[in-house]
N, C-alpha and C positions, 0 to 999 in steps of 0.2 A: 504494500500500500504506500502511496506517496502522499505528500502534503495536500495536494488538490483533492484527492479521494477522501482523506481524513476530514478536510474542511467541509466537503459535500455531505458526508455522513452526519457531522455535527449539525450542519444547517438543517438537514431533513428531519433530524430527531429533536432538535432543541430550539430552532429559530423562533417559533411562535411563542414559546415560554420565555425565551430570552428577550424578545422584543417587548412582550408584555411587562416583564420585570424592569426593562430599561437598561441603558448603557451603564449608568452609575452603579446600580445594584449588581449588575453582572460583573463589572470591574471589581466591586467589593468582594464578590465570591472568588474571583481570580486571586486577589490579594490574600484571602484566607487560605486558599490552596497553596500559595507560595509559602505562607507561614507553616503550614503542615509539612511541606517539603523540607523546610529548614529544620524542623524538629526531627524528621526522619534522618536527615543528613548528620545532625549532631549525634544521634543515637547510633549511626552507622547500621541502621536496620535495612538491609538490602531489599526485602520484600516491600516494606513501606516506602522506600525511596522509589522503587519501580512504580508502585501505585500512585504516589503523589506526582511523579513526573508525568504520568499519563493524565492525571487530573489537571495539572497546570497546562499541559498542551491542549486538552479539550476546552478549557475555559479561555485560553488564548484564541483558539479558533472561533469560539463563540463571539468574542469581542471583535475579531476580524470580520465575522459575518455581519455583526450589527453596524459596523462602520463601512461595510461594503468594500473591504480590501481583500484581494486575492493574496493570501500570505505567501504562497509559493512564488508568485511573481514579485512581490515586495522583497522577499529574501534574495531572489535571483538578481534583482536590480542592485541591491545593497552589497551582496557578497559574491556575485558572479554566478555563472551557470553551473549547474550540477549534473 
């Protein structure tokens, strides 16, 4: 799976809920997940790190969807082709 596919999956599954919640609240959930990732990293809990990385990625994709940014294209423009 690539970033475009992942973003599409998140859009199809969560866009309605995310747009109802709004950008600010969705961003707040993202920040909460980053905090949970930080806790997992501090504990060096590999399973939790994996889960929290996935959560952070999913919430980042949700934010990208709400602001209508193709994250794969934005990454490519910023960091080069992959």
